N, C-alpha and C positions, 0 to 999 in steps of 0.2 A: 504494500500500500504506500502511495506517495502523497504526502501532505503538501498542499499548496494554497494559494489565495487567488480569488478573483480580483482583478484590478478595480472592479466596482466597489470593493470593500474600502478602498482609499479615496472614494469619490469626494469626501469632505476636503481633503488636501488638494485634490485635482481642481475642484471648483474654485478654491481660493487662490490658486496659482502657487501654493507652497511647494507642490510637486508637479512634475510632468510624468507621462507614462514611463519614460525611461528611468526616472528616479524611482518610480513604483517597482519596476522590475528589480532594480538593484536592492531596494528595501526588502523585497520578498526573499531574495537570496541571503541577505545579511541577517535576516531573522528566522532562518532555518527552513524556508520553503524549498520544496523539491520540484515544484512546477508552478506555472502561472497561467491563469485563465484570462485571456485577452477579451475585455468587454469595452468597446469604444463608447464609453459614457464618461463625459468630462474631457474627452479628446475626440478627434475625428479623422479617420483615414480619408474621407471624402474631401475634407478641406486641405489635407496634406498627404497626398498619395505616397510621398517618399518616406513617410513615417512607418509604413508597413515594413520596409526593409530595415529601418533603424530598430524597430521593435524586435524583429527576428534576430538581428545581429546582437542586440543587447542581451537578449535571453541566452543566446549561445555563450557570450562572454561571461555571463553570470552563472553558467552551469545549470540553467533551468530549462526544462521541457515546457514548450507552449502546449498545454494540455487540451485546450479547446478555444475556438473562436465563437463568441456568443453575441448574437445581434437581436434586435427587435424586428418584428414583422406583424402585419395585420392584413389577413386575407378577407376580412369583412369590408367590402368597398361598395360604393354607391352605384358603380357602373362596371360593365364588363371590361372597358378600356382601363379603368383604374385597377381592377383586379389583375389584369394581364401585366400592367406596369409594375405592380408590386411583386408578382412572381418573377418577372425579369430582373428587378432590382436585387432580390435575394439570390437568384442564380449568379448575378454578377459578384455578389459578396462571397459566393463559393470560391471564386477565383482569388479573392483576397485571402481567404483561408488557405488556399493552396500556396500562395506566396509566403504566408506566415509559416508554412511547413506543418500545419496541423493535420491530424487524422480524425478529429472530431469537430463538429460544428453544430451549435444549437441555434435555432431560430424560433421566434414566437410563431404562433399559428393564428388563433382568433382570441380576442378578448372583448368583454363587455362589462359594464358596471354590474354590481350584484343584482340590482333590481331588474336588469334585462337578461340575466344569465340563466334563464329558465331552461328546463329540459326540452320544452316545445321549441324554443328559439334555437337551442343547440341542434336539434334534429334538422331544422331548416338550413342552418349554417354548415352543417357537417359535410355535405358532398363537396363543396368548394374547398374546404380544408383538406380533405383527402386528396383531391386532385392536385392541389398546389404542392402538398408535401411529397407526393409521389413523383411529380415532375422534377422537383428540386433534388430529391434523393437520386434520381437517375442521372442528373447532371453531376452531382457530387461523386457518384460511383466512378466516373471517368478519371477522377483525381485520387481515388482511393480514400475518399473521405466518408465517414459515417455521419449523417445528419441526425438530429434528434429534436424532440419536443420536450419542453419542460412543463411540469405541472405549475401553471402560472396564469394570472390574468382573470381569475374567477370563472370564466366561461370554459376554459380548458384546464381545470385545476384538480378536479376530483380524480381519484385513481381509476374509477371505472370508465370515465370519459376518455382519459388518456389511453388506457389499454384498448379501448374500442378504436381509437384513431390509429394506433400502431398496427393493430391486426388488419384494419381496413386498408391502410397504405400498402402493407404486405410487401415490403422491400427488405432484403437482408441487411442493407446499410441504413435503415431507418429505425432508430431506437429511442431511448428515454434518458434525458438528463434528470435524474431523480433528485428533486429538492426535498429533503426530509422534513423541513420546517413548513413549507408552503401549504401543506395539506390543512393546517389549522385555519388558513384563510377561508376555507370553505367548511370549517367546523368538522373536519374528518380526523379521526384518531390517527396520529402519524405512525404509530407502531404498526397498526393493522394495515395502513395504506402502504407503508414501505415493504411489507411482506408481499403485497400484490405487485409492487413495482419492480422489485429487484430482478426478476427473470428477464426483464427487458432493458436493463440498465446498460448504458454505454459510459455514463459519467455520473458522479454523485456530488451534490452540493450539501453542505451541512450549515445550518444556522439555528439560532435559538430565538424564542420570543417570550415576552411576558404576556400573560393572558388573563383577562378579567371578564366576568359575565356582563351581560347587557345592562343590568340594573346598577352596575358599579362603574359608570363612565369616568375614567380618570382625567379626561380633558385633553389639553394640548399635547401633541407628540404621539398620539395613539391613532390607529385607523380601524375601520370596522371589518369584521368578518362578514361572510355572506349571510350569516344568521343573526347579525347585529351585536355580536360580542366585540371585544376590544383587544387589539394587539399593539405591542411596541417591540421593536427589535432589541435583542439582548446580546451581550457577549456570550459566545458559545460556552455552554456548561454552567451559566449563571442564571438562566431564565427558568421558565416553568415547564419546558418540554423535557420528557424523559430521554435525554440524549444517550444515556448508557444502554437502555433497552433498544433504542433505534440503531445504535452502532452495533449491538449484538446481532440484530437482524441482518445488517449489511455484511458483517463478517461471516455469519453462518451461511449466507447465500453463496459464499465462495468468491465474492468480489474482492479483487486484490490489485486495484489500479488507482488512478488519480482521484483524490477527494479534495474538493475546493471548499475552503471556509468562506462564507459570505457574512460580512458584518454590516448590520443595518441599524445599530443602536445610536443612542444620543451621546455616548462617550466619545472622546477623541478617537478618530478612526484608526490611528496607528496603535494606540493602546489596545483598543478592542480587537483589532486584527491579530496583534502579537499574542495576546492572552488566548484568543480563540485557537490559533494554531498550536500553542503550547498545550491547551486543554484537550484538543483533538488527539494529539500525540499521546498524552497521558491516559485519556479515557479509552482509546483504541487498545492500548496495552493491557487494560484492566478487564475488558469484556471478553 
């Protein structure tokens, strides 16, 4: 198992200009990371295409594997032309992933706010999602890249919906970036959900949350689950999720590849990310 960090975890420092993405890569290596997940959030390859090569070269100099290239996408569009443009954009991003030297790439699929993410709406959106993901996976196969969906964005977040998508796409190189924490965003037990997810996993994200019931709204800094409960990002191992049981499920599945820490808390991003990686290393050895 290789412990690493998503560059998204240091978004706070990227946003303020305290760090750039090359600084982030060096920081991950200096703090014990074995891989880095490249998420262009707080920096842009579209604005500076030369940055792709700089990131690949910096990761190599730092002794880090680039474990995944992770981008946003939205295949719910208002017209067929906009839908085709989004598919084409993501296919172009596959080429960026190839330049980075990755063998994994995660892209979003469909998202809706909780009040619109009904099962009826999902059934209507589903065919377009399947078609887009299949086409992109076929393009990625030519580069030896496995594409994946993450349980993310309310509409494609529950374990059963994600499993249904992967089986419908039915491509050997289309898998699951399993985010062990995101299941609570749709009020699903993460231990049970991770058990359903791991047979399809190409990548694992670990994060932690503080969780409060609907009637105990803590106010600023928290966001709602699909069912109206309240979440706030936590340092891995310090929140309310049963991280030990979750990691035990991951380990017992036989997964022994890259795991990315994602930090989304209110603490300093460097502090939260460092403690999170340290805690992952310690907890993995204990389960």
